[in-house]
C-alpha positions in Angstrom: 11.0 12.9 -31.9 12.9 14.7 -28.9 10.3 17.2 -27.2 10.8 20.5 -25.3 8.3 22.3 -22.9 8.2 25.4 -25.1 7.3 22.8 -28.1 4.1 21.1 -25.8 3.2 24.8 -25.0 2.5 25.3 -29.0 1.0 22.1 -29.4 -3.0 22.4 -29.8 -5.1 20.4 -27.4 -5.9 17.6 -29.5 -2.5 16.7 -30.6 -1.4 16.8 -26.9 -4.2 14.3 -25.8 -3.2 12.3 -28.7 0.4 12.6 -27.5 -0.6 11.3 -24.0 -2.8 8.6 -24.9 0.3 7.2 -27.3 2.6 7.1 -24.4 3.4 4.5 -21.6 3.5 5.3 -18.2 7.0 5.1 -17.8 8.9 5.0 -14.4 7.4 7.2 -11.4 9.9 10.0 -11.3 12.3 10.7 -8.5 13.7 14.1 -7.5 12.6 17.5 -8.2 10.8 18.6 -11.5 10.4 21.8 -12.8 6.7 22.3 -13.6 5.0 24.3 -16.7 1.3 24.8 -16.6 -0.1 24.5 -20.1 -3.3 26.4 -20.5 -4.9 27.3 -24.0 -2.1 25.1 -25.4 -1.3 25.9 -29.0 -2.0 29.7 -28.6 -0.1 32.9 -28.5 -1.3 32.9 -24.8 0.2 29.7 -23.6 3.7 30.8 -22.9 2.8 33.7 -21.0 0.1 32.5 -19.0 2.8 29.4 -18.2 5.5 32.4 -17.0 2.8 34.0 -14.8 1.8 31.0 -12.9 5.3 29.6 -12.2 6.2 32.9 -10.9 3.4 33.1 -8.5 1.8 30.3 -7.9 3.3 26.7 -9.2 7.0 25.9 -9.8 6.9 22.0 -9.9 6.8 19.0 -8.0 9.3 16.7 -5.6 8.9 13.2 -6.0 9.7 10.6 -3.3 8.7 7.3 -5.0 10.2 5.5 -1.8 7.4 7.0 0.4 5.0 7.1 -2.3 4.2 10.9 -2.4 5.3 13.9 -3.7 5.2 17.6 -2.5 4.6 20.7 -5.1 6.6 23.7 -4.8 4.5 26.5 -4.4 4.1 30.6 -4.0 7.1 32.7 -5.0 9.4 30.9 -2.6 9.1 27.5 -3.8 7.8 25.9 -0.4 7.2 22.2 -0.8 3.7 21.8 0.3 0.2 20.1 -0.8 1.2 16.5 -0.7 0.0 13.9 -2.9 0.0 10.1 -3.1 1.8 8.7 -6.4 1.1 5.3 -7.7 0.2 3.6 -11.1 -3.4 3.1 -12.1 -5.8 3.3 -15.2 -5.8 6.7 -16.5 -9.6 8.6 -16.6 -8.7 9.7 -20.0 -8.2 6.6 -22.0 -8.1 3.4 -19.4 -4.2 2.7 -20.1 -1.5 2.8 -17.0 -0.7 6.2 -15.7 1.1 7.6 -12.9 -1.7 9.2 -10.6 -1.0 12.1 -8.5 -3.6 11.7 -5.9 -4.6 14.4 -3.2 -8.0 12.9 -2.2 -6.6 11.7 1.0 -3.6 13.8 1.6 -4.5 17.8 1.3 -7.5 19.8 2.4 -6.9 22.4 -0.3 -6.6 19.8 -3.2 -8.7 17.0 -2.2 -10.7 16.9 -5.3 -7.5 17.2 -7.7 -6.3 14.2 -9.7 -3.2 14.6 -11.8 -2.2 11.9 -14.2 1.3 11.9 -16.1 3.0 9.9 -18.7 6.7 10.0 -19.6 7.2 11.7 -23.0 10.8 10.9 -22.8 13.2 10.7 -20.5 13.3 13.6 -18.1 10.0 15.0 -19.3 6.6 13.9 -18.5 3.2 15.3 -19.8 0.6 15.7 -17.4 -3.5 16.2 -17.3 -5.3 17.8 -14.4 -8.9 17.0 -13.0 -11.2 18.5 -10.7 -13.3 15.7 -9.8 -13.7 13.9 -13.2 -13.7 17.4 -15.2 -10.4 18.0 -17.0 -8.8 21.3 -16.3 -5.5 21.8 -17.9 -2.1 20.0 -18.9 1.4 20.4 -17.5 4.6 19.4 -18.4 7.5 18.1 -15.5 11.0 18.6 -16.5 13.5 16.8 -14.4 
């Protein structure tokens, strides 16, 4: 089944978790991705929250796999900032391989954040955000 970001926003959390655990890591992506925060998934609020975050805080990520890093596009101007190391490792959710976006050694403002992503289909990744080891939200990356 082909997925869209709009479908992921409408998918309840348990189903997003089941989708994530059923996916393979896929390749580490390259280039710029549009990001969508998935907060309160499966509710009528999810789409509006995502739009507000996208306008004022976070627009996506830019991956440079040769350097093993990414930069987040943030603020209304889309500034490339907040660097993370990118590598494959075991997911904190299910122990299977995922792509880790690790801010612990690269960012003062986000050093406690770890993201994990897996490829839903070519050009679309689903992610989980952790603060220390506590899950916060999900997100989608569309290349």
